[in-house]
C-alpha positions as CSV (number, residue, x, y, z in Angstrom):
1,M,0.2,0.0,-0.2
2,I,1.5,3.5,-0.8
3,K,0.1,6.2,0.6
4,L,0.0,9.8,-1.4
5,E,-0.1,13.2,0.5
6,L,0.0,16.4,-0.6
7,H,1.3,19.0,2.0
8,C,0.7,22.7,2.2
9,P,4.0,24.6,1.5
10,G,2.6,27.4,2.9
11,K,2.9,31.0,1.6
12,H,6.0,32.5,-0.5
13,G,9.1,32.8,2.1
14,S,7.2,31.1,4.8
15,N,8.2,28.2,6.9
16,G,5.6,26.0,6.2
17,C,1.8,25.9,6.5
18,P,0.8,27.4,10.1
19,E,-1.8,25.0,10.2
20,N,0.3,22.1,8.9
21,H,-2.7,21.4,6.1
22,S,-2.3,17.7,4.3
23,L,-4.5,15.6,2.2
24,F,-4.0,12.3,1.4
25,E,-4.9,9.2,-0.4
26,H,-4.1,5.7,-0.3
27,S,-2.9,3.7,-3.6
28,E,-1.6,-0.3,-4.8
29,H,1.1,-0.6,-5.9
30,G,1.2,-0.1,-10.2
31,V,0.9,3.2,-12.6
32,E,-2.6,2.7,-13.4
33,Q,-3.5,2.9,-9.7
34,L,-1.5,5.6,-8.7
35,Q,-2.6,7.7,-11.5
36,A,-6.1,7.2,-10.1
37,A,-5.2,7.9,-6.6
38,W,-3.4,11.1,-7.9
39,E,-6.6,11.9,-10.1
40,R,-8.9,11.1,-6.7
41,L,-6.1,13.4,-4.4
42,R,-6.5,16.1,-7.0
43,K,-9.9,16.2,-7.0
44,R,-10.3,16.5,-3.2
45,A,-7.9,19.3,-3.5
46,D,-10.5,21.4,-5.7
47,A,-13.2,20.5,-3.6
48,A,-11.2,21.8,-0.4
49,W,-10.3,25.0,-2.3
50,W,-6.7,24.0,-2.9
51,V,-5.0,26.6,-5.3
52,R,-2.1,25.1,-7.2
53,D,0.5,28.4,-8.1
54,T,1.6,29.1,-11.5
55,I,5.0,30.2,-10.5
56,D,6.4,26.6,-8.6
57,Q,3.6,24.5,-9.6
58,K,2.8,23.7,-5.5
59,Y,-1.0,23.2,-4.2
60,R,-1.7,25.7,-1.4
61,C,-4.9,25.4,1.2
62,P,-7.1,28.3,1.0
63,N,-5.8,30.1,4.2
64,C,-2.0,30.1,2.4
65,C,-3.2,31.2,-1.1
66,G,-5.1,33.9,0.4
67,L,-8.8,32.8,-0.7
68,H,-10.7,32.9,2.0
69,T,-12.9,35.4,0.2
70,V,-12.9,36.0,-3.4
71,S,-14.9,39.4,-4.9
72,G,-15.8,39.9,-1.1
73,Y,-18.0,36.2,-1.3
74,S,-17.0,33.5,0.9
75,M,-16.0,29.8,-1.0
76,D,-19.7,28.5,0.6
77,V,-21.0,31.0,-1.6
78,W,-19.1,30.5,-5.0
79,D,-19.8,26.3,-3.8
80,R,-23.6,27.3,-4.4
81,A,-23.0,29.3,-7.5
82,F,-20.8,26.2,-9.0
83,A,-23.5,23.9,-8.0
84,L,-26.2,26.6,-9.7
85,W,-23.6,26.3,-12.9
86,Q,-23.0,22.1,-13.1
87,A,-27.0,21.8,-12.7
88,G,-27.3,23.9,-16.0
89,N,-28.4,27.0,-14.7
90,P,-26.4,30.1,-16.5
91,P,-25.3,32.7,-14.6
92,S,-27.7,35.0,-16.2
93,Q,-30.4,33.7,-14.3
94,W,-29.1,33.4,-11.0
95,A,-25.9,36.4,-11.4
96,G,-26.7,39.0,-8.4
97,K,-29.6,37.5,-7.0
98,D,-29.7,35.8,-3.5
99,G,-26.2,36.8,-2.3
100,L,-24.3,35.0,-5.0
101,P,-21.6,37.1,-7.6
102,T,-22.7,39.3,-10.3
103,L,-22.0,38.3,-13.7
104,R,-19.1,40.2,-14.0
105,Q,-17.2,39.2,-10.6
106,W,-18.1,35.1,-12.2
107,H,-16.7,35.9,-15.3
108,N,-13.4,37.4,-13.7
109,A,-13.4,34.5,-11.0
110,V,-13.8,32.0,-13.2
111,H,-10.9,33.4,-16.1
112,R,-8.3,34.4,-13.4
113,I,-8.5,31.3,-10.9
114,D,-7.3,27.9,-12.1
115,T,-9.2,25.8,-9.8
116,F,-12.7,27.5,-11.0
117,A,-11.6,27.4,-14.5
118,M,-11.5,23.3,-13.8
119,R,-15.1,23.4,-12.2
120,L,-16.2,25.3,-15.0
121,K,-16.3,22.7,-17.4
122,D,-18.1,20.1,-14.8
123,S,-21.4,21.6,-16.7
124,P,-23.3,21.1,-19.5
125,L,-23.5,24.4,-20.4
126,Y,-19.4,24.6,-21.1
127,V,-18.5,25.6,-24.7
128,P,-14.3,25.2,-24.5
129,R,-13.0,28.2,-26.8
130,K,-12.0,28.4,-30.0
131,S,-8.4,27.3,-30.5
132,R,-6.8,29.6,-32.6
133,N,-5.7,29.0,-36.8
134,P,-2.8,27.2,-37.2
135,V,0.2,28.6,-38.4
136,L,0.3,28.3,-42.7
137,Q,2.8,27.1,-44.8
138,D,4.8,28.4,-47.6
139,T,2.9,26.0,-49.9
140,M,-0.8,26.8,-48.4
141,W,0.3,30.9,-49.2
142,Q,1.3,30.0,-52.8
143,K,-2.4,28.3,-53.4
144,V,-3.8,31.8,-51.7
145,L,-1.9,33.5,-54.6
146,A,-3.3,30.9,-57.3
147,R,-6.6,31.5,-56.2
148,F,-6.3,35.1,-56.0
149,G,-4.5,35.3,-59.8
150,T,-7.7,33.3,-61.2
151,G,-9.9,36.1,-60.2
152,E,-11.2,35.0,-56.9
153,S,-11.7,37.9,-54.3
154,K,-10.4,37.9,-51.1
155,Q,-13.4,37.8,-48.8
156,D,-14.1,34.3,-51.2
157,I,-10.4,32.9,-50.0
158,C,-10.2,34.2,-46.3
159,T,-12.3,31.7,-44.9
160,G,-11.0,29.9,-42.2
161,G,-10.0,26.6,-41.3
162,D,-7.4,25.2,-43.9
163,W,-7.7,28.7,-45.7
164,P,-6.4,32.1,-43.9
165,T,-8.1,34.0,-41.9
166,A,-8.8,38.0,-43.1
167,K,-6.3,38.6,-40.2
168,Q,-4.1,36.6,-41.2
169,W,-4.1,37.7,-44.8
170,N,-3.6,41.5,-43.5
171,A,-0.3,40.4,-41.5
172,K,1.2,38.7,-44.5
173,M,0.2,41.8,-46.6
174,E,2.6,43.7,-43.8
175,R,5.4,41.3,-43.0
176,D,5.9,39.7,-46.3
177,A,7.3,42.1,-49.1
178,S,6.9,39.4,-52.2
179,F,3.3,38.6,-50.9
180,R,2.7,42.0,-51.0
181,Q,3.9,42.6,-54.4
182,Q,2.4,39.8,-55.9
183,I,-1.2,41.0,-54.4
184,N,-0.6,44.8,-55.6
185,E,0.5,43.3,-59.0
186,E,-2.6,41.4,-59.6
187,W,-4.9,44.5,-58.2
188,D,-3.3,46.5,-61.1
189,R,-3.7,43.8,-63.7
190,R,-8.0,44.0,-62.4
191,S,-7.7,47.5,-62.4
192,Q,-6.5,48.1,-66.1
193,A,-9.4,45.2,-66.9
194,A,-11.8,47.0,-65.5
195,D,-10.6,50.2,-67.3
196,A,-11.0,48.4,-70.5
197,K,-14.4,48.1,-69.4
198,V,-14.8,51.1,-68.6
199,D,-13.7,52.6,-72.1
200,T,-15.3,49.8,-73.7
201,A,-19.1,50.8,-72.0
202,F,-18.1,54.9,-72.7
203,E,-17.7,54.5,-76.5
204,L,-20.9,52.3,-76.7
205,W,-22.9,55.3,-74.4
206,Q,-21.3,57.8,-76.6
207,S,-22.6,56.3,-80.0
208,S,-26.3,55.5,-78.9
209,R,-28.7,57.1,-76.7
210,L,-28.3,53.7,-74.1
211,T,-28.8,54.2,-70.5
212,L,-25.5,54.1,-68.1
213,L,-26.7,51.0,-67.0
214,E,-27.2,49.4,-70.5
215,A,-24.1,50.8,-71.5
216,T,-22.0,49.3,-68.7
217,K,-24.1,46.2,-68.8
218,S,-23.0,45.5,-65.0
219,P,-23.4,47.1,-61.7
220,A,-19.2,46.3,-61.2
221,V,-18.4,48.1,-64.3
222,M,-20.9,51.2,-63.4
223,Q,-19.4,51.2,-59.9
224,R,-15.7,51.6,-61.3
225,W,-17.1,54.0,-64.1
226,Y,-17.8,56.5,-60.7
227,V,-14.8,55.6,-59.3
228,R,-12.9,56.7,-62.4
229,M,-15.1,59.6,-62.3
230,S,-13.5,60.9,-59.2
231,K,-10.1,59.8,-59.9
232,D,-9.5,60.8,-63.5
233,K,-10.9,64.7,-64.0
234,A,-10.4,64.4,-67.9
235,F,-12.8,60.9,-68.0
236,A,-14.9,63.0,-65.4
237,K,-14.9,66.4,-68.0
238,K,-15.9,64.5,-70.8
239,V,-19.1,62.4,-69.2
240,N,-20.2,65.8,-68.3
241,A,-20.1,67.3,-71.5
242,I,-21.8,64.6,-73.1
243,W,-24.8,64.6,-70.1
244,E,-25.0,68.3,-71.0
245,E,-25.5,68.0,-73.9
246,R,-28.3,65.3,-73.9
247,R,-30.6,67.3,-71.4
248,P,-33.3,69.3,-72.9
249,S,-32.4,73.0,-72.8
250,R,-34.0,75.8,-70.7
251,R,-36.3,76.7,-73.1
252,A,-38.2,73.2,-73.5
253,V,-38.2,72.5,-70.2
254,E,-40.0,76.0,-69.4
255,Q,-42.4,75.0,-72.4
256,L,-43.4,72.0,-70.1
257,F,-44.5,73.7,-67.2
258,S,-46.1,76.2,-69.5
259,N,-48.2,73.7,-71.2
260,A,-48.8,72.0,-67.5
261,L,-49.8,75.5,-66.1
262,D,-52.2,75.9,-68.9
263,H,-53.6,72.7,-68.8
264,V,-54.9,73.9,-65.3
265,K,-55.8,77.2,-66.1
266,S,-58.3,75.6,-68.7
267,G,-60.0,73.3,-65.4
268,G,-58.2,70.1,-66.6
269,L,-56.6,67.6,-63.3
270,V,-53.6,67.4,-62.5
271,K,-53.8,63.3,-62.7
272,N,-55.0,64.2,-66.6
273,L,-51.8,66.2,-67.2
274,P,-51.1,65.8,-71.0
275,A,-47.7,64.3,-72.9
276,N,-46.2,67.5,-73.9
277,A,-46.7,68.9,-70.4
278,A,-44.4,68.6,-67.3
279,K,-44.8,65.5,-64.9
280,Q,-45.9,65.7,-61.2
281,G,-43.0,64.6,-59.8
282,M,-41.2,67.5,-62.0
283,I,-43.6,70.0,-60.9
284,A,-44.0,69.0,-57.1
285,Y,-40.0,69.2,-57.6
286,R,-39.6,72.8,-58.6
287,R,-42.6,73.9,-56.1
288,G,-40.3,73.2,-53.5
289,M,-37.4,74.6,-55.1
290,D,-38.7,77.9,-56.9
291,P,-41.1,80.1,-54.8
292,D,-42.1,82.3,-57.5
293,F,-43.2,79.0,-59.5
294,A,-45.1,77.5,-56.5
295,A,-46.9,80.9,-56.2
296,L,-47.5,81.2,-59.7
297,W,-49.4,77.4,-59.6
298,W,-51.4,77.9,-56.4
299,S,-53.0,81.1,-57.9
300,S,-53.8,78.9,-61.3
301,L,-55.4,76.3,-58.9
302,P,-58.5,78.7,-58.3
303,E,-59.5,79.4,-61.8
304,R,-59.5,75.3,-62.3
305,K,-61.2,74.9,-59.0
306,A,-64.4,77.3,-59.4
307,Q,-65.5,76.0,-62.6
308,F,-67.7,73.0,-60.7
309,D,-69.1,70.1,-62.8
310,L,-72.3,70.9,-62.9
311,S,-73.3,67.9,-65.1
312,L,-73.7,66.0,-62.1
313,D,-76.5,65.6,-60.1
314,W,-76.9,68.1,-57.8
315,D,-80.6,68.9,-57.3
316,G,-81.0,65.1,-56.8
317,L,-78.6,65.1,-54.1
318,L,-80.1,68.0,-52.3
319,D,-83.9,66.6,-52.6
320,A,-82.4,63.3,-51.1
321,V,-80.9,65.3,-47.9
322,K,-84.2,67.5,-47.7
323,Q,-86.1,64.4,-47.4
324,G,-84.2,63.1,-44.5
325,H,-81.4,60.5,-45.9
326,S,-78.1,60.8,-45.3
327,I,-75.1,62.3,-47.8
328,A,-72.7,59.6,-47.2
329,R,-75.7,57.1,-48.9
330,H,-76.3,59.0,-51.9
331,V,-72.6,60.7,-52.4
332,G,-70.7,59.2,-56.0
333,K,-73.9,57.2,-56.6
334,D,-76.2,57.4,-59.7
335,N,-73.8,60.4,-61.3
336,R,-74.2,62.1,-58.1
337,P,-71.1,64.2,-57.0
338,T,-68.6,62.7,-54.4
339,Q,-68.0,63.6,-50.5
340,S,-65.1,65.7,-51.4
341,Q,-67.1,67.7,-54.6
342,W,-70.1,68.1,-52.2
343,N,-67.6,69.9,-49.3
344,Y,-66.0,71.9,-51.9
345,R,-68.5,73.6,-53.4
346,R,-70.1,74.4,-49.9
347,R,-66.5,75.9,-49.3
348,K,-66.6,77.7,-52.7
349,D,-70.1,78.4,-53.9
350,K,-71.8,80.5,-51.4
351,A,-75.3,80.5,-53.1
352,F,-74.7,76.4,-53.0
353,A,-73.9,76.7,-49.5
354,Q,-76.8,78.4,-48.7
355,A,-78.9,75.9,-50.2
356,A,-77.2,72.9,-48.8
357,D,-77.7,74.3,-45.2
358,E,-81.5,74.8,-45.8
359,A,-81.7,71.2,-47.2
360,L,-79.5,69.8,-44.2
361,E,-81.9,71.6,-41.5
362,L,-85.1,70.2,-43.1
363,G,-83.6,66.9,-43.2
364,K,-82.8,67.2,-39.6
365,A,-86.4,68.2,-38.9
366,T,-87.8,65.3,-41.2
367,R,-85.8,62.8,-39.4
368,A,-87.1,64.7,-36.0
369,Q,-90.7,64.1,-37.0
370,A,-90.3,60.8,-38.3
371,K,-88.7,59.7,-34.9
372,A,-91.5,61.3,-32.8
373,K,-94.0,59.4,-34.6
374,R,-92.3,56.3,-34.7
375,S,-92.4,56.2,-30.7
376,R,-95.9,57.4,-30.1
377,N,-96.7,54.4,-32.4
378,S,-94.9,51.8,-30.4
379,K,-96.3,53.6,-27.5
380,Q,-99.8,53.0,-28.8
381,H,-99.1,49.7,-29.7
382,A,-97.8,48.7,-26.1
383,Q,-100.7,50.3,-24.9
384,Q,-103.1,48.2,-26.8
385,I,-100.9,44.9,-26.2
386,G,-101.4,45.8,-22.2
387,E,-105.2,46.7,-22.6
388,A,-105.7,43.3,-24.6
389,F,-103.8,41.4,-22.0
390,M,-105.8,43.1,-19.3
391,R,-108.9,42.1,-21.2
392,Q,-107.9,38.4,-21.2
393,L,-107.0,37.9,-17.4
394,A,-110.2,39.4,-16.7
395,Q,-111.5,36.8,-18.9
396,N,-109.7,34.3,-16.6
397,D,-112.0,32.9,-13.8
398,L,-108.8,32.1,-11.6
399,Y,-107.6,35.6,-12.2
400,A,-111.1,36.7,-11.8
401,A,-111.6,34.6,-8.3
402,I,-107.9,35.6,-7.1
403,N,-108.4,39.5,-8.0
404,A,-111.6,39.3,-6.7
405,A,-110.3,38.2,-3.3
406,V,-107.3,40.5,-2.6
407,P,-108.3,44.1,-1.1
408,V,-109.0,46.8,-3.5
409,A,-107.7,49.7,-1.1
410,L,-104.4,48.3,-0.6
411,A,-101.7,50.1,-3.4
412,P,-101.4,48.5,-6.5
413,H,-97.9,47.3,-6.8
414,M,-98.8,45.3,-3.6
415,R,-102.2,44.1,-5.3
416,D,-100.4,43.0,-8.2
417,D,-97.2,41.2,-5.9
418,I,-99.7,39.4,-3.5
419,I,-102.3,38.1,-7.4
420,S,-99.0,37.0,-8.4
421,A,-97.9,35.1,-5.3
422,M,-101.7,33.9,-5.3
423,T,-101.7,32.7,-9.1
424,L,-98.4,30.6,-8.5
425,A,-99.4,28.9,-5.5
426,V,-102.6,27.6,-7.0
427,L,-100.8,26.5,-10.0
428,E,-98.3,24.9,-8.0
429,G,-100.9,22.8,-6.2
430,E,-100.1,24.8,-2.9
431,L,-103.4,26.7,-2.9
432,S,-106.8,25.4,-3.9
433,I,-108.9,27.7,-5.9
434,D,-111.9,26.9,-3.4
435,D,-109.7,28.6,-0.8
436,I,-108.7,31.5,-2.5
437,A,-111.2,33.8,-0.7
438,A,-110.0,32.3,2.7
439,K,-106.3,32.1,2.4
440,A,-106.3,36.2,0.5
441,R,-105.5,37.8,3.9
442,D,-103.1,35.2,4.9
443,Y,-100.7,35.7,1.8
444,K,-101.5,39.8,2.5
445,A,-99.8,39.0,6.1
446,Q,-96.7,37.1,3.9
447,Y,-96.3,40.1,2.2
448,N,-96.3,42.7,5.2
449,H,-93.8,40.0,7.1
450,A,-91.7,39.9,3.9
451,F,-91.4,43.5,3.3
452,E,-91.7,44.8,7.0
453,C,-94.8,46.5,6.4
454,Y,-97.0,47.0,9.3
455,Q,-94.7,45.1,11.5
456,T,-94.9,46.1,15.3
457,V,-91.4,47.1,16.5
458,S,-90.2,46.6,20.3
459,I,-88.3,50.0,21.9
460,D,-85.6,47.2,23.2
461,Q,-84.6,45.8,19.3
462,T,-81.4,46.9,18.3
463,I,-80.8,49.6,15.3
464,P,-79.5,48.2,12.4
465,G,-76.1,49.9,11.3
466,T,-75.4,51.0,15.0
467,N,-73.0,48.9,17.3
468,G,-75.5,47.8,19.9
469,L,-77.6,51.1,20.4
470,S,-81.5,50.3,20.8
471,R,-84.1,52.3,20.6
472,L,-84.6,52.9,24.5
473,E,-81.5,54.5,24.8
474,T,-82.8,57.6,22.1
475,L,-85.0,58.4,24.4
476,S,-84.2,61.7,26.5
477,N,-86.9,61.1,28.8
478,E,-89.7,59.0,29.4
479,D,-92.2,61.1,27.7
480,A,-90.2,62.5,24.6
481,L,-90.0,60.0,22.0
482,Y,-88.0,60.7,19.2
483,F,-85.0,59.9,17.7
484,D,-81.7,60.8,18.2
485,Y,-79.7,60.3,15.2
486,D,-76.4,62.0,16.1
487,Q,-76.2,59.5,19.0
488,A,-77.2,56.5,16.9
489,S,-74.3,57.3,14.5
């Protein structure tokens, strides 16, 4: 039997652990048995918060390595945190709660303390860090140059893994002059090829009426076109000269806007501008850029809008409004004006506005009369139904007998409730028809008792709503019988 001992050497520069801390483990003879015992001993040390020094590689107890607390939390608190971590609960759920470390304290501790880092792996949430990309050999860089020479882009080549990353590419460009020269030569060759395509597109664009996109045939060549214009002033000057030639003259443009103004002044709609007039987008843009044109445009619109479409059935719409109909039910139908046309003419045509107001008032009065008539008819109908019902009840022998038995001097609502109760008792078999006259007094008494009508009140009875106050206590003397509300409250 072999005894393995893990003895704390104490703090640096000390004569040993002041408490002489040690951990023991026994093992059988054999290499595998010794390795297993050492693994058990190491796990016991980790569980006891022993830390392996990164300088002399010796294990020290928590007292000697200064791990009484980490970030102000005791080891018991960190044990609770690691128990939650090993159970599959991420720190985002419990960090900073119930006295546990915050998320920043957790990350700082597990990345700076080796013991914490080893315990971090004992959880299904643990994801190992990605290893750095391996150093590429010269043969791989030759393949990179070959791919780049065939026209592939840097983004397509720098994918990581077996191929370099963009960071490795940039580092290679800075450190290797030969690699940098070959890459720059390839860039120059591509630039010359792109310029040749731009020259071809320029000749085609100059000799035809094609658009720039049709001449370049691809967005990439168009992009190179604009890059060349920003760098080559002579090329930009030629392009701008052709653009100026192809633009319509100022006189032709003014004619377009003049045709649009004439169309509007003659009563035409903006959405129906003729082909030889400026379009709505051009007009809106110039109104925003040219205040004089905007004033001229808006002054022309009233001349058009003042001409109402009298071919519409305006009188028919007014007649419908006078009859009390809603405008929304008739506008835009049967050759009648729309709601917007109705509203606009009321604002601009004073005579029509007066006629429309009179029609609306008359329609309002018509609707009020119709509503009153419907209300009277409904009341008369209900009254007729009630009278017919009472006549039918009077013809009923049962109702006649009960009605004759109940005193007529009672209030109408009391008589109705007593009659209803007796009728229900007869129908349910509780009261015989022969006993109606004799039992009428009993049902009247039941009603009085249920609703506390005509009951005798005891002077010793407690007043409801008070704290045990009786009516006797409210009397100021034996002769004066009155109720003291202040005392009762």
